[in-house]
C-alpha positions in Angstrom: 0.0 0.0 0.0 1.1 3.5 -0.7 1.5 6.0 2.0 -1.8 7.8 1.4 -3.8 4.6 1.7 -1.9 3.6 4.9 -2.6 7.0 6.4 -6.3 6.7 5.8 -6.5 3.1 7.2 -4.3 3.8 10.2 -5.6 7.2 11.0 -2.1 8.7 11.0 -1.1 11.6 9.0 1.3 11.2 6.0 3.6 13.6 7.8 3.8 11.5 10.9 4.4 8.4 8.8 7.4 10.1 7.2 8.6 11.1 10.6 8.3 7.4 11.7 10.4 6.5 8.7 13.1 9.1 9.4 13.4 7.8 13.0 13.6 4.2 11.8 10.5 3.4 13.8 8.3 2.1 10.9 10.2 1.9 7.6 8.3 0.8 4.5 9.4 -2.5 3.2 9.7 -1.4 -0.4 9.6 1.4 -2.9 7.7 1.7 -6.2 9.4 2.2 -9.5 8.7 5.9 -9.0 10.3 5.9 -5.6 7.2 6.1 -3.5 7.0 4.4 -0.1 5.2 1.0 -0.2 4.0 -0.6 3.0 3.5 -4.3 3.6 0.8 -5.8 5.8 3.5 -6.3 8.5 4.4 -2.6 8.2 0.8 -1.6 8.8 0.6 -3.9 11.8 3.7 -2.2 13.3 2.1 1.2 12.7 -0.9 0.1 14.7 1.5 -1.2 17.5 3.3 2.1 17.6 0.0 4.0 17.9 -1.3 1.7 20.6 1.9 2.2 22.7 1.7 6.0 22.1 -1.8 6.0 23.4 -0.4 4.8 26.8 1.7 7.9 27.0 5.0 6.5 25.8 7.4 8.7 23.9 8.5 7.7 20.5 11.9 6.8 21.9 10.2 4.5 24.4 8.1 3.0 21.7 11.1 2.1 19.6 12.7 0.5 22.6 9.6 -1.5 23.5 9.4 -2.8 19.9 13.1 -3.6 19.3 14.5 -4.7 22.6 13.7 -8.4 23.4 14.8 -7.9 26.9 12.5 -4.9 27.5 10.1 -5.5 30.4 7.1 -3.2 30.5 6.4 -3.4 34.2 8.8 -0.7 35.4 7.9 1.7 32.5 4.2 1.2 33.1 4.6 2.0 36.8 6.4 5.2 35.8 3.7 6.0 33.4 1.1 5.6 36.1 2.9 7.9 38.4 3.5 10.6 35.7 -0.1 10.4 34.7 -1.3 10.7 38.3 0.9 13.8 38.8 -0.4 15.3 35.5 -4.1 14.6 36.5 -3.4 16.2 39.9 -1.9 19.3 38.3 -4.8 19.6 35.9 -7.3 19.1 38.7 -5.6 21.8 40.6 -5.8 24.1 37.6 -9.5 23.3 37.1 -10.3 24.1 40.8 -8.4 27.4 40.4 -10.3 28.3 37.3 -13.6 27.4 39.1 -12.6 29.6 42.0 -11.9 32.6 39.7 -15.2 32.0 37.8 -17.2 31.7 41.1 -15.7 35.1 42.2 -17.1 36.8 39.1 -14.2 39.2 38.8 -15.1 42.4 36.8 -11.6 42.7 35.3 -8.2 41.3 35.0 -6.8 43.1 38.0 -9.3 41.3 40.2 -8.3 38.0 38.6 -4.6 38.6 39.3 -5.4 39.4 42.9 -7.3 36.2 43.4 -4.4 34.2 41.8 -2.0 35.9 44.1 -4.1 34.9 47.1 -4.3 31.3 45.9 -0.6 31.2 45.3 -0.1 32.5 48.8 -2.2 29.9 50.3 -0.2 27.2 48.4 3.1 28.5 50.0 5.2 26.2 52.1 5.8 29.1 54.5 3.2 29.4 57.3 4.0 33.2 57.6 3.4 33.7 53.8 0.1 31.8 54.0 -1.1 33.9 57.0 0.0 37.1 55.3 -1.9 36.1 52.2 -5.1 35.7 54.2 -4.8 38.8 56.3 -3.6 41.1 53.5 -6.4 40.2 51.2 -8.0 43.5 49.9 -11.6 44.0 50.8 -12.6 44.2 47.2 -11.3 40.7 46.4 -14.1 38.3 46.7 -13.0 34.7 47.4 -15.7 32.0 47.6 -16.2 30.9 51.2 -15.8 27.2 50.1 -12.2 28.0 49.0 -11.4 29.5 52.4 -13.1 26.6 54.2 -11.1 24.0 52.1 -7.8 25.9 52.8 -8.8 25.9 56.5 -9.4 22.1 56.7 -6.0 21.5 55.1 -4.1 24.1 57.3 -2.0 22.5 60.1 -0.5 25.8 61.4 -2.8 27.1 64.2 -2.1 30.8 63.5 -2.9 30.4 59.8 -6.0 28.4 60.7 -7.1 31.2 63.0 -6.6 33.8 60.2 -8.6 31.6 57.9 -11.5 31.3 60.4 -11.4 35.0 60.7 -11.6 35.5 56.9 -14.3 32.9 56.7 -16.4 34.7 59.3 -16.0 37.9 57.2 -16.8 36.3 53.9 -20.2 36.4 52.2 -20.8 32.7 52.8 -19.8 30.3 55.6 -18.3 27.4 53.6 -20.8 25.1 55.4 -20.9 22.3 52.8 -17.1 22.0 52.9 -16.9 22.2 56.7 -19.6 19.6 57.2 -17.8 17.3 54.8 -14.7 17.9 57.0 -16.7 16.7 60.0 -16.9 13.3 58.3 -13.2 13.0 57.6 -11.2 10.0 58.9 -8.5 12.4 59.8 -9.1 13.6 63.4 -7.1 16.8 62.8 -9.4 17.8 59.9 -12.5 17.1 62.2 -11.0 19.3 64.9 -10.4 22.2 62.5 -13.9 21.7 61.0 -15.7 21.8 64.3 -13.9 25.0 65.4 -14.8 26.6 62.1 -18.4 25.6 62.2 -18.6 26.9 65.8 -17.4 30.3 64.7 -18.8 30.7 61.2 -21.6 28.4 60.1 -25.1 28.3 61.6 -26.8 26.5 58.8 -29.2 23.6 59.6 -26.6 21.2 58.1 -23.9 22.5 60.3 -26.1 22.2 63.4 -26.9 18.6 62.4 -23.2 18.0 62.0 -22.5 19.3 65.5 -25.2 17.1 66.9 -23.5 14.1 65.3 -20.1 15.3 66.6 -21.1 15.2 70.3 -20.7 11.4 69.9 -17.3 11.7 68.1 -14.6 9.3 69.4 -12.2 12.2 69.8 -12.7 14.1 73.0 -11.6 17.4 71.6 -14.1 17.2 68.7 -16.8 16.1 71.2 -16.2 19.1 73.5 -16.0 21.8 70.9 -19.2 20.4 69.3 -21.1 20.3 72.6 -20.2 23.9 73.5 -21.1 25.2 70.0 -24.4 23.1 69.9 -25.4 24.1 73.4 -24.9 27.7 72.6 -27.4 27.1 69.8 -29.9 25.6 72.1 -29.2 22.0 71.2 -30.2 19.8 74.1 -28.3 16.9 72.7 -25.2 18.5 74.1 -26.2 18.1 77.7 -24.6 14.7 78.4 -21.3 15.8 76.9 -21.4 19.2 78.8 -21.9 17.4 82.1 -19.1 15.0 81.2 -16.8 18.0 80.6 -17.7 19.3 84.1 -16.9 15.9 85.5 -13.6 15.7 83.6 -12.6 19.3 84.4 -12.2 20.0 80.6 -13.4 23.6 80.0 -15.8 22.9 82.9 -16.5 26.6 83.5 -17.6 27.1 79.9 -19.6 23.9 80.0 -21.4 25.1 83.2 -22.2 28.4 81.6 -23.7 26.7 78.6 -25.7 24.3 80.8 -27.1 27.4 82.6 -28.1 29.0 79.4 -29.8 25.8 78.2 -31.7 25.7 81.6 -33.3 29.0 80.8 -35.7 26.8 78.8 -38.0 25.1 81.3 -38.2 22.1 79.0 -34.5 21.6 79.3 -33.9 22.7 82.9 -35.1 19.4 84.4 -32.9 17.4 82.1 -29.9 19.4 83.1 -30.7 19.1 86.8 -31.2 15.3 86.5 -27.9 14.9 84.6 -25.9 16.8 87.2 -27.6 15.0 90.1 -26.9 11.6 88.4 -23.3 12.6 87.9 -23.0 13.4 91.6 -24.4 10.0 92.5 -21.8 8.3 90.2 -18.8 10.2 91.6 -19.2 9.9 95.4 -15.5 9.2 96.1 -14.0 12.1 94.1 -14.5 15.4 96.0 -12.9 17.5 93.2 -15.4 16.2 90.7 -18.3 16.7 93.2 -17.2 20.3 93.9 -17.1 21.1 90.1 -20.6 19.7 89.8 -21.8 21.8 92.7 -20.4 24.9 91.0 -22.3 24.0 87.9 -25.5 23.6 89.9 -25.0 27.1 91.3 -24.9 28.5 87.8 -28.4 27.3 87.0 -31.1 29.9 87.0 -33.7 30.2 89.8 -33.6 28.2 93.0 -34.1 24.8 91.6 -30.8 23.6 92.8 -31.3 24.6 96.5 -32.9 21.3 97.7 -30.0 19.3 96.3 -27.4 21.7 97.7 -29.0 21.6 101.1 -28.6 17.8 101.1 -25.0 18.1 99.9 -24.4 20.5 102.8 -24.5 17.4 105.1 -22.3 15.3 102.8 -19.9 12.8 104.5 -17.0 14.6 102.6 -16.3 17.6 104.7 -14.9 19.7 101.8 -18.0 18.9 99.7 -20.2 19.8 102.6 -18.4 23.1 103.2 -18.7 24.2 99.6 -22.3 23.2 99.4 -23.1 25.1 102.6 -21.5 28.3 101.3 -23.4 28.1 98.1 -26.7 27.4 99.9 -26.2 30.7 101.8 -25.4 32.5 98.6 -28.5 31.2 96.8 -30.8 31.9 99.7 -29.5 35.5 99.9 -30.0 35.7 96.2 -33.6 34.4 96.5 -34.4 36.9 99.2 -32.9 39.9 97.3 -34.7 38.7 94.2 
């Protein structure tokens, strides 16, 4: 077959076939009387082999080696191709996300585009100081989608940069809720910790509140505690058991007691809080420090509902517990009289 017919059958341009010939990759078996290239059936098969290997990402040099070297083993080269392809796909995905970010920002001109690109490059820096500067120095007229800030926050390991990102997220038009909620489901506990802090500060969507409700049962104590404080401040009664546990454990117990007191402003929740604290007192009869923290939490509750329990505790077998309870009974009784 002449070169034109081969090109049509193989789907390869005549120019490329000549290039293959020049490289010695596929040389036509013969020539016509007029000197034109003439390809045999075996030559055409070799062309298809070349094109098949090229479709895997091999260079022409690698294709020639694969076809000519009997000792050539493809496993190592294929492994390299996989790695190179994964790297290329990752770079292209990064470019796609960057383009989507710019598009979502709806920049009015190229100056705004360049500022957004500068911010994104700053967030990609290996220097924590550079990343923090990129967030804090962002001009007010540069709009960055909240989801981008949320994604950067979840990936940020430096606490100072993470704080700056939470600040920027709180000032943004959105709250990045979808990204943060997804972060709450991560297998990486560090990501869940960053997500729960960000949700506590920035996002009050129903989905975020539902994520906090789920998180009070998180296996990580830090996530549980932040979720309980945030959920309790939003009026979520599901936080009560974790808040009481925080008082028992002495982990942010003052904050937990304040949130329990706020929840008790609702008559429907007040009895639940009182019962949970009383049950905890019954479970920790041997630890005076725990019992004193629970007493302090009782005193924070509104009204005089804790007085009967405190009067009983004023006669507790543990002298230190009894003295603290007695002091608080006097305080609450004075408060009730003045009230």
